[in-house]
C-alpha positions as CSV (number, residue, x, y, z in Angstrom):
1,M,104.8,153.7,96.0
2,K,103.0,150.8,97.7
3,N,104.6,147.6,98.9
4,F,103.0,144.7,97.0
5,L,104.7,142.0,99.0
6,P,102.6,140.2,101.7
7,D,103.3,141.0,105.3
8,I,105.5,138.1,106.5
9,T,104.3,138.3,110.1
10,Q,100.8,137.3,109.0
11,I,101.8,134.0,107.4
12,P,101.5,131.0,109.8
13,I,104.7,128.9,110.0
14,R,104.3,125.1,110.3
15,S,106.8,123.1,112.2
16,P,108.6,120.6,110.0
17,F,108.8,118.1,112.9
18,L,105.1,117.8,113.7
19,K,103.5,115.0,111.8
20,R,100.0,113.5,112.0
21,K,99.6,110.3,113.9
22,K,99.0,107.5,111.5
23,S,96.4,104.9,112.3
24,C,97.2,101.2,112.3
25,P,96.2,99.5,109.1
26,L,95.7,96.2,110.9
27,S,93.4,97.5,113.7
28,G,89.8,98.3,113.4
29,E,86.6,96.6,112.3
30,K,87.4,96.0,108.6
31,A,91.1,95.3,109.1
32,P,92.4,92.0,107.8
33,K,93.1,89.2,110.3
34,I,96.8,88.4,110.8
35,D,97.3,84.7,109.9
36,Y,100.4,82.8,109.1
37,K,98.7,81.2,106.1
38,D,97.9,84.6,104.5
39,T,101.2,85.0,102.7
40,K,99.9,87.8,100.5
41,L,99.3,90.0,103.5
42,L,102.6,89.1,105.2
43,K,104.6,89.9,102.1
44,K,103.4,93.5,102.3
45,Y,105.3,93.9,105.6
46,L,108.5,92.2,104.4
47,S,111.3,94.1,102.7
48,E,112.7,93.0,99.3
49,R,115.4,91.1,101.2
50,G,112.8,89.2,103.3
51,K,113.2,91.2,106.6
52,I,110.2,92.4,108.6
53,I,109.8,96.1,108.1
54,P,109.7,98.1,111.4
55,S,106.4,99.5,112.7
56,R,107.7,103.1,112.5
57,V,107.7,102.7,108.7
58,T,104.5,100.7,108.3
59,S,102.6,102.6,111.1
60,V,101.5,99.3,112.6
61,S,100.7,99.3,116.4
62,S,103.1,97.5,118.7
63,K,100.6,94.8,119.5
64,K,99.8,94.1,115.9
65,Q,103.6,94.3,115.0
66,R,104.2,91.5,117.5
67,E,101.4,89.4,116.0
68,L,102.7,90.1,112.6
69,A,106.3,89.0,113.5
70,Q,105.0,85.8,115.1
71,A,102.9,85.0,112.0
72,V,105.9,85.7,109.7
73,K,108.1,83.4,111.8
74,R,105.5,80.6,111.7
75,A,105.1,81.0,107.9
76,R,108.9,80.8,107.5
77,F,109.1,77.7,109.7
78,L,106.4,76.0,107.6
79,A,108.2,77.0,104.4
80,L,105.3,79.3,103.3
81,L,107.7,82.2,103.2
82,P,111.5,82.2,102.5
83,Y,113.9,83.2,105.3
84,K,115.7,85.5,102.9
85,M,115.1,86.6,99.3
86,D,117.8,87.1,96.7
Protein backbone atom coordinates (compact mmCIF):
# COMPACT_ATOMS: atom_id res chain seq x y z
CA MET A 1 0.00 0.00 0.00
CA LYS A 2 1.39 3.39 -1.00
CA ASN A 3 1.56 6.40 1.27
CA PHE A 4 -0.55 9.19 -0.27
CA LEU A 5 0.54 11.88 2.18
CA PRO A 6 3.12 14.39 0.93
CA ASP A 7 6.64 14.19 2.25
CA ILE A 8 6.81 16.75 5.07
CA THR A 9 10.54 17.35 4.63
CA GLN A 10 9.94 18.85 1.16
CA ILE A 11 7.48 21.57 2.26
CA PRO A 12 9.24 24.92 2.92
CA ILE A 13 8.45 26.44 6.30
CA ARG A 14 8.03 30.21 6.49
CA SER A 15 9.06 32.03 9.59
CA PRO A 16 6.07 33.76 11.23
CA PHE A 17 8.31 36.64 12.34
CA LEU A 18 9.72 37.70 8.98
CA LYS A 19 7.64 40.43 7.43
CA ARG A 20 8.18 42.47 4.33
CA LYS A 21 9.44 45.98 4.76
CA LYS A 22 6.64 48.44 4.12
CA SER A 23 7.33 51.52 2.06
CA CYS A 24 6.49 54.94 3.42
CA PRO A 25 3.21 56.27 1.95
CA LEU A 26 4.41 59.87 2.36
CA SER A 27 7.76 59.43 0.56
CA GLY A 28 8.31 59.30 -3.17
CA GLU A 29 7.48 61.37 -6.21
CA LYS A 30 3.69 61.10 -6.13
CA ALA A 31 3.38 61.24 -2.36
CA PRO A 32 1.17 63.97 -0.89
CA LYS A 33 2.90 66.97 0.65
CA ILE A 34 2.49 67.21 4.43
CA ASP A 35 0.83 70.53 5.23
CA TYR A 36 -0.93 71.68 8.39
CA LYS A 37 -3.81 73.06 6.29
CA ASP A 38 -4.50 69.65 4.71
CA THR A 39 -6.72 68.33 7.51
CA LYS A 40 -8.09 65.51 5.35
CA LEU A 41 -4.60 63.98 5.08
CA LEU A 42 -3.77 64.61 8.74
CA LYS A 43 -6.97 62.92 9.97
CA LYS A 44 -5.83 59.67 8.31
CA TYR A 45 -2.95 59.55 10.79
CA LEU A 46 -5.03 60.34 13.89
CA SER A 47 -6.83 57.77 16.00
CA GLU A 48 -10.54 58.03 16.74
CA ARG A 49 -9.58 59.70 20.03
CA GLY A 50 -7.43 62.32 18.26
CA LYS A 51 -3.99 60.90 19.07
CA ILE A 52 -1.26 60.59 16.45
CA ILE A 53 -0.93 56.96 15.33
CA PRO A 54 2.65 55.62 15.72
CA SER A 55 4.81 55.06 12.65
CA ARG A 56 5.14 51.31 13.31
CA VAL A 57 1.40 51.04 12.61
CA THR A 58 1.17 53.48 9.68
CA SER A 59 4.58 52.50 8.17
CA VAL A 60 5.61 56.15 7.85
CA SER A 61 9.36 56.86 7.90
CA SER A 62 10.79 58.57 10.98
CA LYS A 63 11.53 61.80 9.08
CA LYS A 64 8.00 62.01 7.70
CA GLN A 65 6.55 61.04 11.11
CA ARG A 66 8.27 64.08 12.67
CA GLU A 67 6.92 66.33 9.90
CA LEU A 68 3.47 64.81 10.36
CA ALA A 69 3.55 65.38 14.13
CA GLN A 70 4.63 69.00 13.65
CA ALA A 71 1.83 69.59 11.12
CA VAL A 72 -0.78 68.04 13.44
CA LYS A 73 0.41 70.21 16.34
CA ARG A 74 0.24 73.36 14.19
CA ALA A 75 -3.24 72.46 12.96
CA ARG A 76 -4.39 71.90 16.55
CA PHE A 77 -2.94 75.24 17.64
CA LEU A 78 -4.78 77.03 14.83
CA ALA A 79 -8.02 75.14 15.67
CA LEU A 80 -8.08 73.28 12.35
CA LEU A 81 -8.01 69.97 14.26
CA PRO A 82 -9.38 69.25 17.73
CA TYR A 83 -6.99 68.31 20.54
CA LYS A 84 -9.18 65.37 21.47
CA MET A 85 -12.24 63.80 19.91
CA ASP A 86 -15.12 62.42 21.93
